[in-house]
C-alpha positions in Angstrom: -48.1 -19.1 24.6 -46.7 -22.2 22.3 -42.5 -23.5 23.0 -42.1 -21.4 19.8 -38.9 -19.2 20.1 -37.4 -17.3 17.7 -34.5 -14.6 17.1 -33.3 -11.8 15.1 -29.3 -11.6 15.2 -27.4 -8.7 13.2 -24.6 -7.6 13.5 -23.6 -4.3 14.4 -21.0 -3.2 11.5 -22.8 -1.7 9.1 -27.1 -0.3 8.6 -29.7 -2.8 8.1 -30.9 -3.3 4.7 -33.8 -4.4 3.4 -32.7 -8.3 3.5 -32.3 -7.5 7.7 -36.4 -5.9 7.5 -37.7 -9.0 5.9 -35.8 -11.4 8.3 -37.0 -9.7 11.5 -40.0 -9.2 10.3 -40.7 -12.5 9.0 -39.5 -14.0 12.1 -41.4 -11.6 14.7 -45.0 -12.2 12.3 -44.1 -16.9 12.6 -43.6 -16.1 16.2 -46.3 -13.5 16.9 -48.8 -15.3 14.7 -48.7 -18.4 17.0 -48.0 -16.9 20.6 -44.4 -17.3 20.8 -41.6 -15.1 21.5 -39.0 -13.0 19.4 -36.0 -11.9 21.2 -32.6 -9.9 19.9 -29.2 -11.0 19.4 -26.6 -8.5 19.2 -23.7 -10.4 17.1 -20.9 -7.9 17.9 -18.2 -11.1 19.6 -15.8 -9.2 15.9 -14.9 -5.9 18.2 -12.7 -4.8 15.0 -15.6 -4.1 13.3 -18.3 -3.5 15.2 -19.6 -0.1 16.7 -21.9 1.4 19.2 -23.6 3.8 16.6 -24.3 1.0 14.4 -26.1 -1.0 17.4 -28.6 1.9 18.3 -29.2 2.2 14.7 -30.1 -1.6 14.8 -32.5 -1.0 18.1 -33.9 2.2 16.2 -34.9 0.5 13.1 -36.4 -2.1 14.7 -38.5 0.0 16.1 -39.9 1.7 13.8 -40.7 -1.1 12.1 -42.8 -2.1 14.6 -41.0 -4.9 16.3 -40.6 -6.2 19.8 -38.9 -8.2 22.1 -39.4 -9.9 24.8 -36.5 -9.9 26.5 -33.2 -7.9 27.1 -31.2 -8.1 23.6 -28.3 -10.8 24.6 -24.7 -9.5 23.3 -21.8 -11.7 22.2 -19.4 -9.7 23.8 -21.0 -10.6 27.2 -20.4 -14.4 26.0 -16.7 -14.8 25.6 -17.0 -16.9 29.1 -19.1 -19.1 27.8 -17.2 -19.1 24.3 -14.1 -19.9 25.9 -15.3 -22.7 27.9 -16.5 -24.7 25.3 -13.3 -24.4 23.7 -11.4 -25.6 26.4 -13.9 -28.8 26.8 -13.1 -29.5 22.8 -9.7 -28.9 23.3 -9.6 -31.5 26.3 -11.1 -33.9 24.7 -8.3 -33.2 21.8 -10.7 -31.9 19.2 -9.3 -28.5 18.2 -5.3 -27.6 17.4 -4.1 -24.9 16.7 -3.6 -23.2 12.8 -1.1 -20.2 11.7 -1.8 -20.3 8.9 -2.8 -17.0 6.7 -5.4 -16.3 4.0 -2.6 -16.8 1.6 -1.5 -19.5 2.9 -4.3 -21.6 2.2 -4.8 -19.8 -0.8 -1.7 -21.1 -2.0 -1.8 -24.7 -0.9 -5.5 -25.2 -2.5 -3.8 -23.9 -5.7 -1.8 -26.6 -6.0 -4.0 -29.4 -6.4 -2.6 -33.0 -6.6 -3.9 -34.1 -10.2 -5.1 -31.3 -11.7 -8.2 -31.8 -9.0 -10.1 -28.1 -8.7 -9.3 -26.2 -5.1 -12.2 -27.8 -3.2 -15.1 -25.2 -1.5 -17.2 -25.7 1.6 -19.2 -23.7 3.7 -16.3 -21.1 4.8 -15.0 -20.9 1.6 -11.5 -22.9 0.5 -11.4 -25.7 2.3 -8.4 -25.8 4.7 -5.6 -28.3 3.6 -5.2 -29.9 7.1 -1.8 -28.1 7.3 -1.0 -27.2 11.1 -3.3 -30.8 12.0 0.0 -32.6 13.4 2.3 -30.0 14.1 1.0 -29.7 17.6 1.0 -31.9 20.8 -3.2 -31.7 22.0 -1.7 -32.6 25.3 0.0 -29.2 25.9 -1.8 -26.7 27.8 -4.8 -24.4 25.8 -3.5 -22.3 23.8 -4.0 -18.5 24.1 -4.3 -15.9 21.4 -4.3 -18.2 18.6 -6.6 -19.8 16.0 -8.2 -23.0 16.8 -9.3 -25.4 14.3 -12.0 -28.3 14.9 -10.3 -31.6 13.8 -13.3 -33.0 11.5 -12.5 -36.4 11.5 -12.2 -36.5 14.9 -14.9 -34.9 15.9 -16.8 -37.6 13.4 -15.3 -40.5 15.7 -16.2 -38.7 19.0 -19.8 -38.5 18.2 -19.5 -41.7 15.8 -23.0 -40.9 13.8 -23.4 -41.9 9.8 -25.3 -39.2 9.3 -26.4 -35.2 10.9 -30.1 -34.1 10.6 -32.5 -31.3 11.3 -36.2 -30.5 10.2 -36.5 -27.8 7.9 -39.7 -26.0 8.1 -41.2 -24.8 5.4 -45.3 -23.0 4.1 -45.4 -26.2 2.3 -43.9 -29.4 4.8 -41.8 -30.0 7.4 -38.6 -31.9 5.8 -35.6 -33.6 7.4 -32.1 -32.9 5.9 -29.3 -35.2 6.4 -25.7 -34.8 5.4 -24.0 -38.1 5.5 -21.0 -37.6 7.8 -18.7 -39.1 5.4 -19.0 -35.5 3.2 -18.3 -33.6 6.2 -14.2 -34.0 5.7 -13.8 -33.5 2.3 -17.0 -31.4 2.2 -16.5 -29.5 4.8 -13.1 -29.9 6.3 -11.1 -28.3 9.7 -12.8 -25.2 10.4 -11.9 -22.5 12.6 -13.7 -22.2 16.1 -11.6 -19.6 17.2 -9.9 -16.6 16.3 -6.4 -15.7 17.0 -7.8 -11.6 17.6 -11.4 -13.0 19.5 -12.8 -16.0 21.5 -15.1 -18.0 19.5 -16.4 -17.8 15.5 -19.6 -17.4 14.0 -19.9 -21.0 13.7 -19.6 -21.9 17.5 -21.0 -18.9 19.3 -24.6 -19.6 17.1 -24.6 -22.8 18.5 -24.0 -21.8 21.7 -26.4 -18.8 22.3 -29.0 -20.1 20.3 -28.8 -22.8 23.1 -28.4 -20.2 26.4 -31.7 -18.2 24.7 -33.5 -21.6 24.0 -33.8 -20.9 20.7 -37.1 -23.5 19.3 -37.3 -22.0 15.7 -34.3 -20.4 14.1 -35.2 -18.3 11.1 -32.7 -17.0 8.3 -31.2 -16.6 5.2 -30.4 -19.7 2.4 -27.0 -18.2 2.4 -26.4 -19.9 5.9 -28.2 -23.1 4.8 -25.1 -24.8 4.2 -23.6 -24.3 7.4 -26.6 -26.5 9.4 -25.0 -29.5 9.5 -22.0 -27.8 10.7 -24.0 -26.5 13.9 -25.9 -30.3 14.3 -22.1 -31.8 14.3 -21.0 -28.9 17.2 -24.5 -29.5 19.2 -23.9 -33.2 19.5 -20.4 -32.4 20.6 -21.5 -30.0 23.1 -24.7 -32.1 24.5 -27.1 -29.2 22.8 -29.9 -29.4 21.1 -31.0 -28.5 18.0 -33.8 -26.3 16.7 -36.4 -26.3 14.2 -34.6 -24.4 11.2 -36.1 -22.0 8.7 -34.2 -20.9 5.7 -36.0 -18.0 4.0 -35.1 -16.7 0.2 -32.4 -13.8 0.1 -33.4 -9.7 -0.7 -31.2 -9.4 -3.7 -31.1 -6.3 -6.0 -32.3 -5.8 -9.9 -29.5 -7.8 -11.0 -29.8 -10.6 -8.8 -27.0 -9.7 -6.2 -27.5 -10.2 -2.6 -27.6 -7.0 -0.5 -25.2 -6.5 1.6 -24.5 -3.5 3.9 -22.0 -1.9 2.4 -25.2 -1.2 -0.3 -26.2 2.0 1.8 -28.8 2.8 -1.0 -30.9 -0.1 0.3 -30.7 0.7 3.8 -33.8 1.0 5.9 -32.7 4.8 7.2 -32.1 6.1 3.9 -35.8 4.5 3.2 -37.0 6.3 6.4 -35.3 9.7 5.5 -37.3 9.4 1.9 -40.1 9.6 4.0 -41.2 5.6 3.4 -43.7 3.8 5.9 -43.0 1.0 7.6 -45.6 -0.3 5.8 -43.7 0.5 2.5 -41.1 -2.1 3.4 -43.0 -4.2 3.9 -44.3 -4.3 0.9 -40.8 -4.1 -0.8 -39.9 -7.4 0.8 -43.2 -9.3 0.1 -44.7 -9.7 3.2 
């Protein structure tokens, strides 16, 4: 047994498609080839969109593909107290602030840039203009049921690093990829770490969950790669290890568009119903 531990972390908000099959099979193959572990995590933190039937379909599709996991699947809905604890730590350090802005508010602010500049986009879309940053005394009690943003400049000051680096693993060679800290304020902004209607956010939960599962190698799509330096920052803030990352190619349709869960025509269940085999799926995704 090696120290290689990876995971597949789908959300039960729709059917798994060919892109999910590729990611799960690739991570599973990588782990098994070196005698490592493959774990499963159900990212059901958004209870408004998650459905039990989709979760059961995930288990069924993965088993049909020949994928096995080495421990009881982790479910994010069971880890809300861990997310809350981390948020309290960051709040007590003065690194978070509540935000009441709607998406429309942010879009409106971004539509009127200074001196004719184009609106700035980051890994989370439009970069937040900081409207609520100075509205709250952060010495007050932890706010309940409010969106919480990370004050990026204060977070950078807290870790006092000039850049954020991680190892990107590929079939050719491993690379150390770094992002200057100076880019994080203007290029990322004050990201949301908890939403009004549920604790945590993708960035916070994925960092905490990977650490809790002891993940050594994160295998995920290239669409997530721009957010990796955010995760490295959060790992530094919370004293967590940084895994090795492998960001794989994306499975796209004939027009070059990345597959989405609403694309039922490429759902694994659809191919199963048509009589395709797991080997057919492997061939279709290039494995």
